[in-house]
C-alpha positions in Angstrom: -7.0 -17.3 -11.2 -8.4 -15.0 -13.8 -11.5 -14.7 -11.7 -9.5 -13.6 -8.6 -10.3 -10.0 -9.1 -8.4 -7.0 -7.5 -10.3 -5.1 -4.9 -8.9 -1.7 -6.0 -6.5 0.0 -8.4 -3.9 2.4 -7.0 -1.5 4.8 -8.8 2.0 3.6 -7.9 3.9 5.8 -10.3 5.0 8.2 -7.5 7.3 7.8 -4.5 6.6 10.2 -1.6 9.2 11.4 0.8 8.5 10.9 4.5 8.3 14.7 4.9 5.3 14.8 2.5 3.2 12.4 4.5 0.0 13.5 6.3 -2.5 11.6 8.4 -5.4 11.9 5.8 -3.5 10.5 2.8 -4.7 7.4 1.0 -2.3 4.6 0.0 1.1 5.9 -0.8 4.6 4.5 -1.3 8.0 5.5 0.2 11.5 4.2 -0.4 14.2 3.8 2.2 16.0 1.4 4.5 15.2 -0.4 7.8 17.3 1.1 10.6 16.4 -1.3 13.4 13.7 -3.6 14.8 11.8 -3.4 18.1 9.3 -5.8 19.8 6.5 -4.8 22.2 4.4 -7.3 24.2 0.7 -7.0 23.4 -0.7 -9.9 25.4 0.1 -13.5 26.4 2.4 -14.9 23.7 1.6 -12.0 21.5 3.9 -9.2 20.3 4.1 -6.3 18.0 7.1 -6.0 15.7 8.2 -2.5 14.7 10.8 -1.6 12.1 12.2 1.9 12.1 12.3 2.9 8.5 14.1 6.0 7.0 14.4 7.6 3.6 17.2 9.8 4.8 14.9 12.8 5.4 12.6 11.3 8.1 11.6 8.2 10.0 8.4 6.1 10.1 7.5 2.9 11.8 6.5 -0.3 9.9 4.3 -2.4 12.2 3.3 -6.1 12.2 1.0 -7.7 14.7 1.7 -11.3 13.4 4.1 -13.2 11.3 7.2 -12.6 13.5 9.5 -15.3 12.1 8.6 -14.5 8.5 9.2 -10.8 9.1 12.8 -11.3 10.3 13.5 -13.7 7.5 12.1 -11.5 4.8 13.3 -8.0 5.7 16.9 -7.1 6.5 18.4 -4.0 8.2 20.2 -1.8 5.7 18.5 -3.1 2.5 16.5 -0.7 0.4 12.8 -1.3 0.1 9.7 0.3 -1.3 6.9 0.4 1.2 3.3 0.7 0.0 0.4 1.2 2.4 -1.8 3.8 4.2 0.1 6.1 6.6 -1.5 6.7 10.0 -0.3 8.5 13.1 0.5 6.7 16.4 2.2 8.4 19.3 3.2 11.4 17.2 4.9 9.3 14.5 3.7 8.0 11.1 3.4 4.3 10.8 2.4 1.7 8.2 0.6 -1.4 9.5 1.3 -4.6 7.5 2.2 -2.8 4.3 3.4 -4.4 1.1 7.2 -4.2 0.9 9.4 -5.0 -2.1 13.1 -4.8 -2.7 13.7 -1.5 -4.5 15.9 -3.3 -7.0 13.0 -5.5 -8.1 10.5 -2.8 -8.9 10.5 -0.4 -11.9 8.4 2.5 -10.7 8.3 4.2 -14.1 6.5 1.3 -15.6 4.0 0.6 -12.8 1.3 3.3 -13.2 -2.2 2.2 -12.1 -1.7 -1.1 -10.3 -4.3 -3.7 -9.4 -4.4 -4.7 -5.7 -5.4 -8.2 -4.6 -6.4 -9.5 -1.1 -3.8 -11.7 0.4 -3.3 -13.5 3.7 -0.1 -13.9 5.8 0.1 -17.5 4.8 -0.1 -16.5 1.1 2.7 -14.0 1.7 4.9 -16.6 3.4 4.6 -18.7 0.3 5.7 -15.8 -1.9 2.2 -14.9 -3.1 1.7 -11.3 -2.2 -0.4 -8.8 -4.3 2.5 -8.1 -6.7 3.1 -11.8 -7.3 -0.6 -12.4 -8.1 -0.5 -9.5 -10.5 2.5 -11.1 -12.3 0.7 -14.5 -12.5 -2.4 -12.9 -14.0 -0.3 -11.0 -16.6 1.4 -14.3 -17.5 -1.9 -16.0 -17.9 -3.0 -13.3 -20.3 -0.1 -13.8 -22.7 -1.0 -14.5 -26.3 -1.0 -18.3 -27.1 1.4 -19.0 -30.0 -0.1 -20.4 -33.2 2.0 -23.5 -32.8 0.2 -24.4 -29.5 -3.1 -26.1 -29.7 -6.1 -25.2 -27.5 -5.7 -28.6 -25.7 -2.1 -27.9 -24.9 -2.8 -24.4 -23.7 -5.5 -25.6 -21.4 -3.2 -28.3 -20.0 -0.5 -25.9 -19.1 -2.6 -22.9 -18.0 -5.2 -24.8 -16.0 -4.5 -28.5 -15.2 -0.8 -28.3 -14.6 -1.2 -25.0 -12.7 -3.8 -26.6 -10.4 -1.4 -29.5 -9.6 1.5 -27.2 -9.0 -0.5 -24.9 -6.6 -1.9 -27.9 -4.7 1.6 -29.2 -4.1 3.0 -25.8 -3.1 0.4 -24.9 -0.5 0.5 -28.3 1.1 3.9 -27.5 2.7 5.2 -31.0 1.9 8.4 -32.2 3.6 10.7 -35.2 2.9 9.2 -37.0 6.0 5.6 -36.8 4.8 3.3 -39.3 3.2 1.2 -37.6 0.5 -2.2 -38.8 -0.7 -3.4 -37.8 -4.2 -7.1 -38.6 -4.8 -7.8 -39.3 -8.4 -5.4 -40.3 -11.3 -7.0 -38.2 -14.0 -5.2 -35.4 -15.8 -5.3 -33.1 -12.7 -4.3 -35.9 -10.4 -1.3 -36.9 -12.6 -0.1 -33.3 -12.8 -0.4 -33.0 -9.0 1.5 -36.3 -8.6 4.4 -35.0 -10.8 4.5 -31.7 -8.8 4.4 -33.6 -5.5 7.3 -35.8 -6.6 9.5 -32.6 -6.9 9.1 -32.2 -3.1 10.6 -35.7 -2.6 8.2 -36.9 0.2 8.9 -40.3 1.9 5.8 -41.9 0.3 3.1 -41.0 -2.2 -0.2 -42.8 -2.4 -2.6 -42.3 -5.4 -6.2 -43.5 -5.1 -8.2 -44.1 -8.2 -11.4 -46.1 -8.8 -11.3 -46.3 -12.5 -9.3 -49.3 -13.9 -8.5 -47.4 -17.1 -6.5 -44.9 -15.1 -4.4 -47.4 -13.1 
């Protein structure tokens, strides 16, 4: 994770009003509320979702070309959000396509300053791993190890256990699934423990070494 480098750094200490936006601005952030949603067909079984977003002084459009169900589950009309992205002009109105959106109550702008920005996919965002979440994970990994924790213990928690946890999380395990864990070494056992938290119907562990069985 420490080698998952940001692709840019952006100053997020300022919130712009919609009236201040222009078509040649770089990445900026605005704060406001979703007024309503609209859908527009873009092709067979494809649609564009548009949220009309206002800060009380103007209105912009937030646009998504994919992730329909996730969008409606994640973002609610009337709730206050901070939108971060690059404004462009479409049909005479400013819009943000696939921006980062966080609940305003969860961000402390005065402490943000220059922020790293990480590449993410829609699937990562659906699992709660947007750029802001990756930033928090990296900061947590950089915490100083207490003197009472040995190097072996720190490696176990920060690498091996984290690998097992992430493997279980991205696998989208349900209670009806059968899960196969290949290998019963330290990483395999940590993966097994994390998989057990998902309570699948059956778990199979494959291991060649007799010492590990």
